[in-house]
N, C-alpha and C positions, 0 to 999 in steps of 0.2 A: 382710580383706574390706572394704577401705575403699570400694570401688565400690558394694558392696551397701548399706552404710550411707548412702552419699551419695545413692544412688538413692531409698532409703526416705525420707530427709529432704526430698527434692525434691517428693515426692508428699504434699502437705499436706492435701489434701481428705479429710475423713472421710466415709465412706459408711456409711449405715445399711442394713445388709443386710436384705432382706425376710425375714420369718419364714415365708413360704410360697413354696415353689417348685412350679411346675406342670410336669409332664413327661408322657411317655407310657410305658406299659409295653410289654412285647414284643407284646401283642395290639393295641396301637395306642390303647388307652383312656387318657383323661386321668386323672391322679391328682394329688391335692393332697397336698403334703408339709408341711403347716403345723402339725400337732400332734405333739408328741413321743411321746405314748402310742400314736397311730395308727402312727407310724413303726416303733415297736418291735413292734407287733402284725403289721405287714406285713414285718418283717425289713429295714427300711431303716436305713442308717447315718447318724449325725449328726456334725457337726463344728462348730467355732467359726465365727462369722460374719464372718471377715476378708474384706475385698474386696481384690482385687489388680489391678495393672496390669502392663504389660510390664516395668516396672522392679522389681517385687516387690510388697511389701505397701503398699497405699495408705494404710491407717489402720485403726483398729479401736476398738470400744467397750471399755470396761473390763469390762462385763458380757457374759456369754455369750449369743449368740443361738441361735435354734433352727433355723437353716438345716440342711437334711438332705441328706446325701450317701449315695449307694448304689452298690453294685457289681452287675454283671449277669452272669448265667451265660454269656451269649454271648461274654464276654471270653476264654473258654477256646478258642473256635474260632480266633480270631486268633492266640492264643499257640501253639496246636498247629501252625498253619500256619508260624509262624516256626520252630518246631522242625524241621518237615519240610524247609524250605528251607535251614536251617543245616546239617542233616545232609547234604543232597545237595550243597551248595556245597563243603563240606569234603571230601566223597568225590571231587568233581571235582578238587580241589586235589591230592590224593594218589593219583590214579588210577594213575600210572606209578611213583611212588617205591617202593612195596613190591616191584615187579618191575623194578627199574632195570636190571639186567643183561639180562634178557629183552627189555625195551623197546629197549635200546641195540642189541642184535643184530637185532631186527626192523626198525628204522628205518635201520640201518647208520650209526649215529652213536656218539659217545663217551658215557660216563656223565655227563660234565660237561654235555653237551647235554641229557640227560634231566633233570639237576638244574635246568636253566634253565626247564623247564616249571613246576616248583614256584616258582622265583624270580620268573618273569614274572607268575605268578598273584598273588603277594604285592605286587609293584610296582604292579599294576593298581589295587590298593586306593587308593594315594596319588593316582593320576590322577583317581579318581572322588570323592575326598573332598569337594570343594566342592559337587558336584551332590548328593551324599548328604545333606549337611547341609541344603541348601535344600529337598530333597524331604521329608526327615523333619520339617523345621520346618513344612511344609504339612500332611502327613498320613502316618502310618505305613503306611496301606494303599497309598498311591501308591508308596512305596518297595518294598513287597512285590510290587506289580504289575510294576515295572521289573525287579526281580530275576528274577521268573518268566520274563519275556520273554527276557532275556539268557541265562538258564540254558538255556531251550529251544533257542534258536538256537546258542549256543556248543557244547552237547553234540552236536548233530547235525552241526555243522561238523567237530568232532573225529572223529566216526565216518566222515564222508566222507573225511577225510585219511587215516585208518587203513586204510580199505578200498581206497584207490587202489593201483594196482599197485606193490608194493614198499613201500607206505606213504609218504605225502607229509608229511614232518616239518613243513614250513612251514605247511601248512594246519592241522595238529594244533596247532601253536603259536598260530595265529590264533584257533582255537576255544577254546584254553585261556585266552587273554587275555580273550575275551568272557565266559567263566564267571568270571574274576577280576573283571571289571567288576561282576558281579552281587553279589559277596560283601559289599561295604560296605553295601549297602542292607538286608541282613538281619542282618549281624553288628552293626551300630550301632543297630539298631532296638529291642532289648529294653528299654533304659533309658527310651526315649521311650514305648514301648508300655505298660510297667508303670506309668509316671507317669500316663498317661492313663486306664488302666483299673483299677488296683489301689490299695489303701490302703497306708499305711505299715506295716501288719502283714503284708503279702504281697509287697511289691515285690522284696525280695532274692530270695525263692524264685522269683518270676516271672522276674526277670532271669537267675537261675541256670539255670532250666529251658530258656529259649530260648538263652542264650549258650553253655551247655555242650553243647547239641546239636551245635555246630560241631565240637569235638574228638571227640564221639561218632562223627560221620561219618568223621573221620580214623581212628578205631579200627576201624570197619567196613572201611574201605579196606585198612588194614594186615592185618586178619585174613582177609578174604574174597577180595580180589583175587588173591593167589597161588594160590588153589584154582580160579579160573575159567578156567584154561587159557591159551589164546593171547591176544595183545594185542587183536586185533579183537573177540573175544568179551567181553573185560573192558570195553572202551569201549562196546560195544553195550548190555550189561546196565546199565551206569551211565546211559546215555542214556535208556533206557526208564524206569528209576526216576525220573530227573529229570523226565521228561515227566509221569508220573503225579502227582508231587509238586507240580507247578506249577498244575494245574487248580483246586484249591480256592481259590487266591488271589483269583479273581474273585468269590467268593461270601462272603467274610468281611465283617463290619460295619466301617464306616469310623471310627466314633466312638461313645462311649456317649451315650445320650440326655441324661443329666445327669452332672455331675462325680462322680468317685469319692472325692475328698478336697478339703480346703480348698486345698491347694497346687496342685491341678490345676484349680481353679475359675477362676483368672484367665487372661487371654489369654496366649498364648505369647510369651515375650520375643523381640524381634527378634534376627536372627543377629548383627548388628554389636554390639548391646548385650551379647549373650551372650559373644561373643568377648572383648570388653573386660573383662568380669568374670572370665573364665577366666584370661586372661593377666596379670591384676592380682592373682591369688591365689598366694602363696608355696606353699601346700599343693598347689595344682593342679600347679605345676612339679615338685614332688617326686614326685607321683603320675604325671605325664607321663613322666618319666625312668624311674622304677621299673617302671611298667606296660610301657613300650616295650621295655626291655631284657629283662625276664623273659618277656613274650609273644614277643618276637623269638627268644629262645633256645628256647622251647618249639617254635615253628614250625620253626626250623632243625634242632633235634634230631629232631623227628618226620620231617622230610623226609630226613635223612641217616642214620637209625637203621640201615637195612640195610647201608649202606656203612661204618658204624662197626663192625658186628659181623662181616661176612662174611670179612674178611681173617684172622680168628682161627678160621675153620672153621665158624661158625654158618650154618645154612641160611637161605634166605629165609623158610621157614615159621617157624623159631625166632625170627627177627627180627620177623616179623609178629606172632607171639604176644606178644613182648616189648612191641611197640607197643600191642597190645590191653590188656595188663596195665596199662601206663601210663595209659590212658584210662579203662578200666572201674573200676579202683580210685579214680581221680579222681572219676568220676561218683558212685560210692557215697558217698565222703567228702563231696562237695558236697551231696548229697541229705540227708545227716544234719546238716551244719553250717548250711546256709542257713536252715532254719526257726528254728534257735537264734538266729542273728543277727537275724532278723526280730523276735524277742522282746526280745533284749538290746541290739541296736544297738551292740555292742562292736566297732566297725569298726577303731579304731586298734590295739587289742591284738592282734586277729587278723592284721592286716596285718603287724605287727612279728614275730610268732611265725612266720608262714608264710613270710615272706621269709628269715628266718634258716634255716629248714629247707630252703628252695630252694637257697640258697648252699652249704650243707653237702652237699647231694645232688649238685650239679654238681661239687663238689670230689671226692667219692667216685667219680663216674662216670669219672674219668680212668683208674683202674686196673681197673674192672669187667671190660672185655672181655679183659684179660690173664689173668684167671683161667680163661678158656675153659670155664667152667661156667655152668649155668643160674641158680644162686642169686643171685649178685652182681648181674648185669644186671637180673634180674627184680625183686629186692627194691628196688634203687635206682630202677628205673623206677616201681615202685608208689609209693614215697615222693614222687618227683617229681610224679607224676600227682595224688596226694592233695593236696599243698601247692599245686600250680598251679591245680587246679580249684576248691579251696575259696577260694583268694585271688581268683579272677577276678570273681565276682559282687559280692564285698565291695568290691573296689577300684572297680568300675564304679558301685556305688551311693554309695560315699563321694565319688567325683568329683562326682556330682550334688549331694551335701550341701554340699561346700565351695565349690561355684560357684553355689549357689542365690542369686537367682532366674534364673540363666541357663537357657535351654532345654536339657533333658537331652541331646539328641542332639549338641549342639555339643562339649561336653567329651569325651563318650564317643567320638565319631567321630575327634576329633583324637588321642586316646590310642590308639585302635585303629589309626589310620594310622601312628603311631610304631611300634607293635608289628609291623605287617605290613611296613613299610619296613625296619626293622632286621632283621626275619626274613630278608628277601631279601638284605640286606647280609651278615648273618652266614653265610648259605649260601655266598655267593661267597667270603668270607674263609676259612671253614672248609674249603671245597673246595680253595682255594689252598694251605692248610696240610697238605693230605693228602700222604702219602708218594707220591712220583711213580714209584717203581719199578713195573715191569709186574707185574701179577698173573695167574698161571696159574689161571683160575677152575676148570678141570677138576681140576687137581691138588689145589686147596684143598678142593673138594667131595669128592673121593675120600678125602683124608686125614682130613677131619672135624676138629672142634674139640679132640679128645682126642689128636691125634697130635703135639703140640708145635709147633715152628716159630718159637719165640722170642717175646719180649715186643713186638718191633717188626717184624712180618712186612711184606712188600711191600704197599703200599696202605693201611697203617694210618692212623688219624686221631688218634693220640696228641697231636700238637701242636695240633690243632683242639680237642680236649677240654680241654687246658690253657688255651687262649685263652678258651674258654667259661667255665671255672671262675674264672679271674682276673677277668674282667669282672663276673661275678655277685657275687663277693666285694667288689669295689671299689664297686659300686653300693649295697651293703647298708646303709651308714651313713645314706643318704638316708631310707628308710622308717623307720629306727629313730629319726629326729629328729621324726617326727610326734608332735604332742601336747605338745611342749616349749614352754611359754608364753614363755620367755625369747627364743626364736627367732621369736616371732610365729606359732607353729603350734599353739597350744592351742585347745581346744574353744571357749573364750570368744571367739575371733575368727571363729567360724563362725555365720552366720545361715541355717542350713539348713532344709530342708522340715520336719524333725521338730519344730522350734520352732513351726511353723505348725499341723501336723497333730496334734501331741500337746497343743495348748493347748485342751483340752476338759474338761468335767466328766465324772465317771465314768459317770453315767447317759446321757450323750450318745454314748458309744461303743458301736456295735452290732457284732454278729458278722458277719464277711464272708460273703456268700452269702445272698441274700434269699429264694430259693425261688420267686420270681415271674418273674424275668427269664431 
């Protein structure tokens, strides 16, 4: 983190932070935050008095100041809205994947064309990456508003294409791309939002809550869409849900009246300076590759799960339940693990263990469909989901730590772009590796998964699963290298937010949630 240290050295001016901050509470009344005892009586949080600039820490006194920081209950409104939008945008992504054969029949196209609906959605993320970074750097609320508008328009364009006589696939694809443009605005927002509204004791949980809503939407799509009947009905129901979810975006607060922590008190670092810090960090490059590959494979596997299983006689309902198991178990695991990480901040250890579990799970998934039973695919899907979901918020927050004082949205958006772009590429590659023999769907459905048919039936994706496992294992040494000081990846090389936010005396740390905001 040479850039971080250099920036700190350049900022030589020492700033005496005022011991009194004046703000307004939710009722609009002014309140003075000058006395430590009063802050505790009112439930307001304290932090050290470090003053910051775009480059990072400008300087500090050796003695602690009594500058007070607080969190506001209104922060939950914005977080819940991010959750809603992430659910809907992911549901849009997998609208057609769980019913790929039905969708192909309805539009009169091949399953490869249906796969391109998911692939184009993922590629759209990369197109909007620069705009997303610029918008989030200005304000998370602006990003949420842009996402809402694009989701509303895209969903109803898709429905219009679906209802056209015989179904107009080109119009549906255009609407799908518009919803894909919305995704980066809400998927990249959690780290920026949690940095702005939450303290170091709640950021991982907040990031997890908002980020993991995205795969939860995918789980709902996998589980519910097959039961909604024909394709027009599926698209209509999703469009109605999206419209309802977009409305609250216009009413969430734009920013907290006063900073939530010492690290969020300074002005946002410029995009150019943030990018320079990110690309100059060896740890960031390791996280960039690791995050991109494992998120990419999760996206690809989720999109192709139905096609992985049905050649072996699994029904669309069974494939949908498998997808739901993947995500629901992951959500439960993340809900348990994230608060623990908020307390321990054991980022590196968790990243290493979870990446090892992921690589082994992808390896085992090669042979799971061949068992033609429920146990193997469902158990491996549960393990994949648990490791993937637990890893996601930890990796996102650790990216912010190793790139501090870069603005949080820059590193996270770049890594998310890698994950979405590689996800699209992996779908194309895995689809190309699919067995090209014609599949008699009616015969497969009638025979069921207990009627044999060999280990490599027509249409199987064995080679695709082998490709997935090999790449997952090849990437594994990268995260295992994190924390090794001889490689310049030790904790001593990181000037993260925690070193700013945790530099407090015990009596200055207040419980999050003040009861007044």
